[in-house]
VEXSEDREN-180241 format. One record per residue (C-alpha): z, y, x. Coordinates in Angstrom, 1 decimal. Each point is the difference from the previous one (the first is absolute). Layout:
<atoms>
+--------+--------+--------+
:     zz :     yy :     xx :
+--------+--------+--------+
:      Z :      Y :      X :
...
+--------+--------+--------+
</atoms>
This chain:
<atoms>
+--------+--------+--------+
:     zz :     yy :     xx :
+--------+--------+--------+
:    7.0 :   20.2 :   -1.8 :
:   -3.2 :    0.1 :    2.1 :
:   -1.0 :   -3.5 :    0.7 :
:   -0.1 :    0.3 :    3.9 :
:   -1.1 :   -3.3 :    1.8 :
:    2.4 :   -0.6 :    2.6 :
:   -1.5 :   -3.6 :    1.3 :
:   -3.3 :   -1.7 :   -0.5 :
:   -1.1 :   -3.1 :    1.4 :
:   -3.2 :   -2.4 :   -0.6 :
:   -0.6 :   -3.4 :    1.2 :
:   -2.8 :   -2.0 :    0.0 :
:   -0.8 :   -3.6 :    0.5 :
:   -1.3 :    0.0 :    3.6 :
:    1.3 :   -3.0 :    1.8 :
:   -3.4 :   -1.5 :    1.7 :
:    1.5 :   -3.5 :    0.4 :
:    0.2 :   -0.5 :   -3.9 :
:   -3.2 :    1.9 :   -0.5 :
:   -1.8 :   -2.7 :    2.3 :
:    1.8 :   -2.9 :   -2.2 :
:   -1.2 :    1.8 :   -3.2 :
:   -3.5 :    0.4 :    1.3 :
:   -0.1 :   -3.6 :    0.9 :
:    1.3 :   -0.9 :   -3.5 :
:   -3.3 :    2.2 :   -1.2 :
:   -2.1 :   -1.6 :    2.0 :
:    0.6 :   -4.0 :   -0.3 :
:   -1.0 :    0.4 :   -3.7 :
:   -3.1 :    1.9 :    0.8 :
:   -0.8 :   -2.8 :    2.8 :
:   -0.8 :   -2.0 :   -3.3 :
:   -3.1 :    1.5 :   -0.5 :
:   -3.0 :   -1.2 :    1.9 :
:   -2.2 :    2.4 :    1.7 :
:   -3.1 :   -2.0 :   -0.2 :
:   -0.5 :   -0.4 :   -4.0 :
:   -0.1 :    2.4 :   -2.3 :
:    3.1 :    1.8 :   -0.8 :
:   -0.3 :    0.4 :   -3.6 :
:   -0.3 :   -3.7 :   -0.4 :
:    3.2 :   -0.5 :    1.7 :
:    2.3 :    2.0 :   -1.9 :
:    2.1 :   -2.7 :   -2.1 :
:    3.8 :    0.5 :   -0.9 :
:    1.0 :   -2.1 :    2.7 :
:   -1.2 :    2.7 :    2.4 :
:    0.4 :    3.1 :   -2.1 :
:    3.4 :   -0.4 :   -1.0 :
:    1.6 :   -0.5 :    3.7 :
:   -2.1 :    2.6 :    1.5 :
:    1.0 :    2.5 :   -3.0 :
:    3.8 :   -0.8 :    0.7 :
:   -0.1 :    0.6 :    3.4 :
:   -1.8 :    3.5 :   -0.2 :
:    2.3 :    0.9 :   -2.4 :
:    3.1 :   -0.8 :    2.0 :
:   -1.6 :    1.7 :    3.0 :
:   -0.6 :    3.2 :   -1.8 :
:    3.6 :   -0.2 :   -1.6 :
:    1.5 :   -0.1 :    3.4 :
:   -2.3 :    2.8 :    1.5 :
:    0.9 :    2.2 :   -3.1 :
:    3.8 :   -0.6 :    0.5 :
:    1.7 :    3.4 :    0.7 :
:    3.7 :    1.2 :   -0.2 :
:    0.9 :    3.5 :   -0.4 :
:    3.3 :    1.6 :    0.1 :
:    0.9 :    3.6 :   -0.5 :
:    3.3 :    1.6 :    0.2 :
:    0.5 :    3.1 :   -2.1 :
:    3.0 :    2.1 :   -0.9 :
:    0.1 :   -1.6 :   -3.1 :
:   -0.9 :   -3.7 :    0.1 :
:   -1.3 :   -2.8 :    2.4 :
:   -3.5 :   -1.3 :   -1.0 :
:   -1.2 :   -3.5 :    1.1 :
:   -3.5 :   -1.5 :   -0.6 :
:   -1.1 :   -3.2 :    0.9 :
:   -3.5 :    0.3 :   -1.1 :
:   -1.5 :   -1.9 :   -2.0 :
:    3.3 :   -1.7 :   -1.0 :
:    2.3 :    2.6 :   -0.9 :
:    1.6 :    3.3 :   -0.2 :
:    3.4 :    1.2 :   -0.1 :
:    2.2 :    3.3 :    0.1 :
:    3.6 :    0.4 :    0.6 :
:    1.8 :    3.3 :   -0.9 :
:    2.6 :    1.0 :    2.7 :
:    2.4 :    0.5 :   -3.3 :
:   -0.3 :   -3.9 :   -0.7 :
:    0.8 :   -1.3 :    3.7 :
:    2.9 :   -1.4 :    1.6 :
:   -1.3 :    0.3 :    3.4 :
:   -3.3 :    0.0 :    1.8 :
:    0.6 :   -0.6 :    4.0 :
:   -2.9 :   -0.9 :    2.4 :
:    0.7 :   -3.6 :    1.2 :
:   -1.4 :   -2.1 :    2.4 :
:   -0.7 :   -3.5 :   -1.4 :
:   -1.5 :   -1.6 :    2.6 :
:   -3.2 :   -2.4 :   -0.3 :
:   -0.2 :   -0.8 :   -3.7 :
:   -2.9 :   -2.4 :    0.3 :
:   -3.0 :    2.2 :   -0.3 :
:   -1.7 :    1.8 :   -2.7 :
:    0.6 :   -0.1 :   -3.6 :
:    2.4 :    0.9 :   -3.2 :
:    3.1 :   -1.9 :    0.5 :
:    2.2 :    0.0 :   -3.4 :
:    3.0 :   -2.1 :    0.9 :
:    0.5 :    0.9 :    3.7 :
:    3.7 :    0.8 :    1.4 :
:   -0.8 :    3.6 :   -0.4 :
:   -1.3 :   -0.2 :   -3.3 :
:   -3.7 :    0.7 :   -1.0 :
:   -1.8 :    0.7 :    3.4 :
:   -3.6 :    1.8 :    0.1 :
:   -1.3 :   -1.1 :    3.5 :
:   -3.1 :    0.6 :    2.2 :
:    0.9 :    0.3 :    3.4 :
:    3.2 :    1.1 :    2.2 :
:    3.9 :   -1.0 :   -0.5 :
:    1.1 :    3.3 :   -1.2 :
:    0.6 :    0.8 :   -3.8 :
:    1.7 :    2.1 :   -2.4 :
:    2.4 :   -2.1 :   -1.7 :
:    0.4 :    1.6 :   -3.5 :
:    3.0 :   -1.0 :   -2.3 :
:    0.2 :    1.2 :   -3.5 :
:    2.9 :   -0.1 :   -2.4 :
:   -1.2 :   -2.9 :   -1.8 :
:   -1.8 :   -2.0 :    2.6 :
:   -1.1 :   -0.5 :    3.5 :
+--------+--------+--------+
</atoms>
């Protein structure tokens, strides 16, 4: 059977309000450095560690992407860089499109009322119920 793509969607983290908050989180530790003094002499662990953690968090949030692809054989969901799953149609009980309303922002929700939710924006989603779990 030819694996024809019936639907493909990509969502990226692009909520400008949260970007402003994350940029503030990065700039607060950077403000600990004094521009008048030699930068190398200021490299201490109390400045490097918070700055590094803030930069890693910012890069992580800016790299988050959710891919969903539906083919004749399976449904593929990827929440980069965290998880990638495939659901074959033969192992599904049902897979309707639902409107779950506002579920509280972005992220990966494991114990929600609809099971595991991979969410970046919008209120509609594909509710996949397998034979063994939701």
